[in-house]
C-alpha positions, 0 to 999 in steps of 0.5 A: 499500500502506498504511503499516506503521508511523508512528514508532518512539520508542526510550529510550537512558541517555544522549542524548549518549552515543547521539547519535554512534552514531544520526547516522551509523546512521540516514542509512544506513538511508534515515531522511535528514532530520535534524528537530532537536527539544528532547531528541529526536534524530529522523531521517525518511524521506519515501516515494514517496506524501509520507508521512514515517516516523521513528525518534525517541530520546530520554533516559531516564537509567533505561532498562534494555535489554530483549530486544525487538528492531528489525530494519531490512530491507536490499535484498540480502546486500551492503547488509547487509555494507556496514551491517555495516561501519558499525555497527562503525565507529559503536560498535555493541556485541555484534555477531554476523554478518552471515551467514545465520541460520536457514537459507538465505535470511535473512541478517542482522547484529545488534548493540546501541545504546550502551544495549544496545538489540538492533537487526538489519539483515536481507534476507530471500529469499522462502521464508526462515525466522525 
């Protein structure tokens, strides 16, 4: 199957403030290879085909979070629960859930990073809406 995306470049107001949060959260989401690039926090995940997806975070002091949301997939509701606990411990803000949203089959936790960027971890069963 073709890859659905290559990478995400996320902006934060303060890389120093966001670094502890993302250094905890990204490895738990499967981005386990910490790549050191000046001015960036970047973690990669290698696929079975050797292709690499990555999630990069860099500083933009004038960054203002908006209503966009990045959602990560979890393999089960119990994984959403486990990751929700980690999000709270890592300093996630405005955490909602975990729980079922928009009817049965869509289990998620919604939260913000230290800069107010909106994120989500979800598990969707067949036929779920959202």
